[in-house]
N, C-alpha and C positions, 0 to 999 in steps of 0.2 A: 537585388541589393547585398553585396557580401557584409555580414555583420562581424564587426569582431569585439570581445567581451577581453577584458583585462583584469586579469585577478591579481591582486599583490598584497604583502602585508604594509602598514602604514608604518612608513621609515621619517624619521626628526630631519637626517640628513643623510644626504645620498652623496657618497665618497665614491663609489665606482658603480657603474651599471651593472645589472646581475643578468645573465642571459634566460632569455625568457623562451619556454615551450610552447609549441600552438599546436593546437590537437583540432583539426577538421573533425568538426560533430556531421555537417552536413553541407551541401554545395553554397549554400548561404552562410554558414556561420562556423567562425572558427575559435576555438576558445584558446586565451594565452596566459601562461601562469609563470610569474618570476620567482626563481629560487630561490627560497627562505636562507637566512643566515644560519650556520649551525648553532643550534640550541636553541632556536628562535624560540622554539614551542613551548619552551618551560617558561621564557618572560612573556607569553601567552596565557598561560593558566588562568590567573588571576580574572583578565578581562573574558575569556572564554566563559568561568564558571557563572562570574557576572552574567552574561548574555544569556546562557542559560538561564537561570532563575529572572530574567527580565521576559524573556520570550515565555517560559513557563506558567509562569505566573499572571500571564495578561488575561484580562476579562472574557474576552473570545474563548479560552481554554478552561474555564470555570467547569462548564458542564464535564468534561472531561477528567478534571482533578475531582469532581464529583465521582465520577463510577469509579474510578481508581479507587478511591476511599472506602467507596459501600462496598466492593467487590473485595477490599483489604480486611473489612470488618467481619463479613461474612463468611470468608476463608477463616480467619482467625478464630471464630464462634465456633465452626464443625472440625477444627483440624483435631483437636484433641480426640474427642470422640469417634472419628477415623482411625487415628492411630489405636487407640485402645479396642476399636472393632476387628483392624488389622493385626493386633500383637493376639488379641483372645484368639479369634481363625488361626494363626499360627502355633499357639500351644495346643488347641483341640487337636491336629495333624501332627504334631510333636516335631515342628519346624523350628529348629535354633535360632533363637531373636539375635542372638551374639553373631557379630560380623569378623569373622577374624581371616587373617591374609597372611602369605608370605612372601616375604622379599628376595624377587628375584637379584636385581641391583641399586646400590645403595649410591647414588650422585652426591657431591658436592657441589651444591651452587650458591656462591658467596657465604662460606662459611659453615651454609647450615643443611642438615638431611635432605633431601629428596629423594624417597624410595621409589624403587617401580614396584608395587605390591602386587600379587593376584590371587583372588581369592582359593581357599584350601578346603570350604566345604560348599556344597548344593545351598544354603540359606546367604550364604557369603555371595555367591555367584549369581544370586536373584538379587540381592540388595546391591552389587555391584553393576548388574543391567540396567537396574533402576536409576540409579545415582549415573552413567552413562549416556543411557538409551532418551532421556530427556534434554540432556544439554544436545544430544543429536537431531533431536528432534526440534527443537527450538530451531537449532542456526538451521536446517534444511527449513523449517517455514518459513524463517527471515529469507533466506536466498530464493525461495520459490517467489514469494511476495516479491521480492526486486526484480525476478527475472519477468512474472507478469506485469509490472507497471514499467517498466521498459519497452 
């Protein structure tokens, strides 16, 4: 039996029918999405935030909130001693703790400066690696999790 799921945004008035895109997921399942109106996402922000809050703070999620709160409290208490230890070690091996960069290109985006910067010292390079690699590893982890779940 072929199942068809229709996904669309709730609309009060239907003036014209919006074209639907159909995606065949499997031989027995097709998802159908109607194209939203332009900039509809802006009007949906309050509803999405409300839905997020409602779903996040349900009774069934309390244990997850408790784990997040406990983890945050633990990391907050050990963060300063870790930072002090790293800075002391850096000073003991004469590694400069200041971050210095050189601007390669300075872009203007919406009237604001958006420089493309590169480190100009070894310690700044280490700092830059730490800043960039953490985002890369986080993204790779989320991507890998998604691949595993598929």
